[in-house]
MIKE-928086 format. One line per 10 residues: number of its first residue (from 1); for each residue x, z, y of C-alpha. Coordinates in steps of 0.001 Angstrom, whole numbers. Example, Ala and Ser with C-alpha at 12.3 -4.5 7.8 and 13.67 -1.06 7.14 Angstrom:
1	12300/7800/-4500  13670/7140/-1060
***
This chain:
1	58/71/-191  2594/1223/2415  4728/-1800/1595  1822/-4240/1982  1464/-2751/5761  4787/-3428/6988  4812/-6781/5818  1862/-7670/7770  3312/-5778/10662  6455/-7109/10382
11	4424/-11083/10934  2544/-9674/13811  3403/-9626/17364  1816/-8677/21351  -944/-11102/21934  -2212/-11915/25409  -3869/-8870/27190  -7712/-9655/28487  -8334/-10609/31702  -4582/-9792/32710
21	-2213/-12315/30795  -3316/-15940/29748  -2188/-17508/26377  743/-19264/27764  2187/-15818/27747  1675/-14735/24124  4691/-14896/21781  4947/-14719/18372  8047/-14616/15680  7684/-17980/14747
31	7922/-18951/18643  10163/-16667/20183  13583/-16192/18205  14655/-12335/18158  18022/-11806/19961  20792/-10558/18241  21729/-7279/20464  24325/-8845/22937  27638/-6772/21719  29364/-4669/24113
41	32399/-2296/24625  31917/970/25908  32758/-14/29386  30180/-2577/29957  27452/-2399/31844  23811/-2509/29847  21478/-4416/31683  17915/-2144/31320  14227/-2669/32035  12133/241/32631
51	8264/-10/31547  6536/2889/33384  8750/4063/36525  6520/6896/37661  6409/9968/36726  8318/10746/34016  9363/6862/34065  11106/7684/37419  13057/10584/35720  14523/8284/33263
61	14944/5340/35247  17592/7867/37336  19021/8694/34151  20092/5293/32967  20691/3766/36371  23627/6286/36801  25675/3988/34827  24228/717/33819  22145/-2042/35300  19077/-2248/36301
71	17449/-5617/35758  13520/-5388/35873  10813/-2706/36243  7321/-2920/35336  4096/-749/36076  795/-1139/36178  248/781/39326  2310/255/42900  1363/3626/44313  2621/5548/41474
81	5806/3306/41135  6300/3213/45076  9351/5538/45012  11360/3368/42113  10566/209/43998  11935/1350/47004  14951/2571/45435  15797/-573/43760  14060/-3327/45748  15825/-6265/44429
91	15049/-5834/40984  12428/-8428/39776  8681/-6197/39366  5721/-6897/36542  2516/-5350/36106  2818/-6418/32380  5629/-5910/30110  4918/-8990/27883  5707/-10891/30788  8654/-9239/31817
101	10063/-9488/28244  8720/-13378/28267  10331/-14129/31303  13774/-12206/31418  15882/-12944/28399  19094/-10778/30214  17638/-7706/29351  19820/-5748/26626  17587/-2395/26600  14136/-1470/27342
111	12982/2220/28453  9264/2958/27809  7326/5627/29626  4040/4777/29683  944/6608/28788  992/7396/24744  -1298/4809/23680  1021/2048/25243  4135/3432/23417  4401/1488/20416
121	3124/-1860/21734  5534/-1809/24521  8574/-294/22159  7922/-3127/19229  7630/-6265/21455  11417/-5068/22876  12461/-4621/19532  11040/-7855/18235  13277/-9511/20685  16133/-7779/19874
131	16440/-4998/22532  17604/-1562/22429  14448/886/23095  14203/4572/24377  10487/5845/24157  9511/8747/25445  7530/11036/22903  5662/11226/21135  6671/8006/19605  3600/6722/19256
141	-348/7491/19582  -1285/6944/16226  937/8013/12918  534/4572/11116  2295/3270/14174  5091/5406/14046  5501/4445/10364  5811/1183/11580  8276/1442/14698  10782/3228/12323
151	10706/490/10147  10512/-2219/13115  13692/-612/14590  16078/-650/11173  15007/-4554/10667  16302/-5522/14052  19146/-2782/13815  18948/-2192/17351  19652/1479/18772  16810/3400/19678
161	15920/7162/20817  12894/9183/21563  13042/11566/24341  13036/14856/23264  15996/16019/25561  16172/19477/23074  17815/17065/20361  21168/16530/22721  21157/20280/23270  24279/22046/21583
171	22444/25067/21543  19908/23878/19142  22503/22070/17209  24003/25561/16718  20805/27003/15853  20551/24302/13183  23601/24787/11517  22668/28529/11206  19800/27939/9678  21394/25634/7290
181	24362/27900/6729  21754/30286/5136  22472/32866/7630  18580/34204/7893  18025/33398/4392  14859/31229/2789  12141/30293/5133  8855/30286/4031  7054/30566/7264  7769/29184/10968
191	5717/29795/13887  5525/27146/16749  3467/27849/19980  3082/25999/23354  603/27087/26199  -827/23619/26673  -3331/22134/27577  -2730/22559/31307  -4611/19777/32203  -8762/19453/31322
201	-9390/19223/27355  -13151/20099/25352  -14964/17658/27889  -17672/15853/25522  -19131/13495/28296  -16979/10026/29843  -17441/10564/33851  -19174/7677/35346  -17422/4839/36205  -15571/4467/39870
211	-14015/1696/41627  -10213/2030/40726  -7905/1953/43568  -6324/-1325/44942  -2469/-631/43765  -3633/13/39888  -4514/-2715/37534  -6947/-871/35012  -7199/-3678/32547  -3471/-3588/32265
221	-3271/176/32380  -6254/33/29553  -3956/-1652/27201  -4872/-1018/23739  -7226/1617/24577  -11543/623/24168  -13068/-691/27458  -14086/2132/29670  -14777/2143/33426  -11925/3779/35641
231	-12540/7688/36834  -9883/9527/38523  -10401/11759/35714  -8051/10003/33600  -5158/9573/36251  -2633/10678/36678  -1251/13026/33874  -4726/14092/32782  -5177/11533/30413  -3181/13369/28163
241	-6599/15491/26826  -8543/11899/26226  -8243/10752/22664  -8058/7346/23259  -5313/7562/25712  -3529/10577/24956  -2604/12915/21953  -3623/16262/23238  -1363/19313/23480  676/18233/19969
251	1562/14893/21295  2918/16417/24586  5156/19206/23134  5145/19514/19215  8230/16926/19199  10130/19106/21229  8867/22293/19761  9070/21432/16270  12500/19618/16294  14563/22706/15711
261	12486/23469/12038  12033/20222/11359  15957/19139/11734  17330/22479/10210  14811/22628/7262  14441/19192/6485  10542/19572/6318  9472/16090/5994  6434/15018/5456  3218/17673/4656
271	1076/17651/1804  -1886/19314/3623  -3001/20280/6949  -5809/22372/8468  -6921/23395/11967  -8573/26033/13115  -10027/24971/17102  -11532/27392/19470  -14183/25250/20998  -16751/22859/19138
281	-15090/19431/18233  -15885/16248/20492  -15534/12444/19778  -13473/12324/23856  -11170/14859/23880  -8989/17720/22287  -10421/21561/21779  -8807/24000/24469  -6812/25599/22020  -6178/25790/18219
291	-4307/26742/15195  -2966/23977/12669  -972/25043/9389  1098/22605/8106  2260/23114/4272  5138/21715/3025  6600/21233/-556  10035/22250/-2146  12582/19855/-977  16266/19298/-980
301	18351/21441/1346  20349/19721/4033  23470/19258/4301  22834/18294/98  24128/19989/-2482  23152/23659/-1395  20330/23556/-3647  16434/23315/-3345  14646/24626/-84  11424/26791/-1060
311	7898/25797/-341  7207/26566/3574  4476/26773/5861  4398/26029/9646  1671/27389/12030  1224/25388/15547  -751/27400/17950  -2250/25862/21474  -2819/28467/24083  -2429/31037/21397
321	881/32874/19840  2316/34076/16681  1917/37765/15787  3778/40188/18493  5502/42490/15548  7255/39051/14572  9044/38969/18292  10618/42597/17277  10489/43886/21046  11414/40405/22874
331	9316/38808/25270  7133/35968/24020  8099/32883/25786  5174/30376/26941  6780/27991/24533  9202/28695/21406  9225/28660/17533  10022/31358/15291  11844/30760/11962  11077/33599/9597
341	13743/34082/6633  14151/36713/4077  16894/38423/5909  16027/37648/9312  14594/35141/12039  15749/32489/14345  13867/32699/17712  14147/30346/20181  12563/30979/23155  12462/27617/24861
351	9890/24245/24692  13351/22145/24302  14620/24436/21426  17753/24969/23952  18496/28199/23283  17858/30975/20324  18245/34270/19128  18698/36292/15866  16261/38656/15057  16593/41924/14405
361	19347/42023/17134  20963/44797/15793  21695/43119/11957  23171/40519/14008  25431/41862/16876  28406/40736/15347  27489/37625/14172  29457/34210/14332  27696/31015/14011  29141/28917/11262
371	31721/26157/11977  30281/23586/13686  29076/20591/11350  27022/18258/13872  28142/16232/16444  28335/17826/19979  26763/15916/23020  26801/15325/26514  23488/14162/26895  20638/12388/25667
381	20550/9271/27821  24358/9013/27207  23861/9161/23280  21223/6319/23317  23494/4443/25867  26543/4759/23776  24541/3460/20491  23426/501/22313  26996/-285/22845  28281/295/19475
391	28389/4020/19303  27014/6505/17060  23041/6711/16870  21365/9127/18820  20661/12322/17205  16473/11350/17947  16511/7883/16485  13622/6317/15355  14675/6779/11671  14605/10357/12895
401	11537/10353/15504  9029/8243/13503  8745/11063/10967  8649/13774/13244  6450/12122/15081  4120/11605/12100  4159/14940/11460  2867/15920/14665  140/13818/15055  -1241/14596/11567
411	-2150/18094/13341  -4631/16190/15308  -5869/14446/12257  -6542/17253/11043  -8061/19080/14286  -10435/15427/14399  -11141/15788/11017  -12408/19397/11149  -11180/20162/7646  -8554/20516/5040
421	-6559/17050/5493  -4276/16347/2427  -1496/13848/3104  297/11036/558  3028/9975/2879  4309/7332/346  1118/5172/1111  289/6848/4256  -3175/8085/2871  -5160/10996/4307
431	-8109/12642/2669  -10893/12981/3319  -11741/9581/4063  -12781/10744/7689  -9120/11516/7941  -8285/8429/7556  -9973/6698/10322  -7622/8488/12390  -4635/7670/11082  -4793/4005/12631
441	-6736/3135/15558  -8482/-283/15925  -6584/-1632/18799  -9062/-3489/21806  -9519/-7354/21816  -6124/-9149/22563  -3850/-6470/21541  -2175/-6139/18320  1360/-4281/16923
***
């Protein structure tokens, strides 16, 4: 089943967008030959295009512009993009990334900072043309999309990175090494939590349509999402709570907060997921808060050769926190994780896992971290840029980021299904049947991966 889906995926490509891009701009693999990534030396400069240059996109633009050439900018809202457009006034500007990719063959690499529902199609279009890709978290809106992007990046041999800055934290890498060394013993339970959502959720009715601002190309912003009229309730930022556009608190924060336990414990795919929500479910938006429980089977250790890791349970809390006694006198952070082991607990009081404490404090007062086994880093964007130029891959490349995103988004599948979900990772198959509907959504006409 999964192999068949991947063959279908690799034959597909982006199509012309309804009302925005005429058929002359559509391209398929049979019509446009994918470029081999340009071979660059460490001192050469990448030609980078950025899709989405307001908000978080502006931050990404600033980071890559420190050392590389910015050759194209793309945004659907001229007002939102105004500051970035002013800073790079001589660079070509676009509203449709497909036009940009079709016209400008000088692009080496692409940064994707759109709303969640456009991450996969923008990234896939760039990868198929041989462009290296940096994409904001979550890597995709749907579980199926994450699997496809992982395979596509491997096929085209491009350098990739998902925007989880904690992956480039040396403190997080030390914490991973500590857990892998056995210092806290066998870990059977992990707690992860966030103070999100900090935007409106539990909204059961769509707002009435309004006239969109003249600066905004609403049809292009909708992209793959179902047709609906513009309302200020969606933009900017607050789209995160609407299922058609965003992925709720899990999409916003889980790829950060689950990153440490996912890496340290080699969690892989869960076998079952169940959610307890604090508000009634509705089809439009995520709930105001919840607890999601993931179950993982026994699995091999990392690095290999150290035996099998025990079955494990991970809890994800939104607007909730783990029991106070687990913090052993430490102040609970707004976002963080606890890895509870048989010999101690590792506590990361950070939303990007860039710090840690070993508990109880007295038991680890003289503890010394093991010898480093993971490479140290000088920055998340720097890692990706070096990989684009032939250096080692980034820590959060799509081969790693795809499964991490799948894990996070399966929590949303359980929330929306309203009952326990059993997961077959090999075949991308969820049961009950209702849950399978949320693994892969249907795109609006004119869009395909």
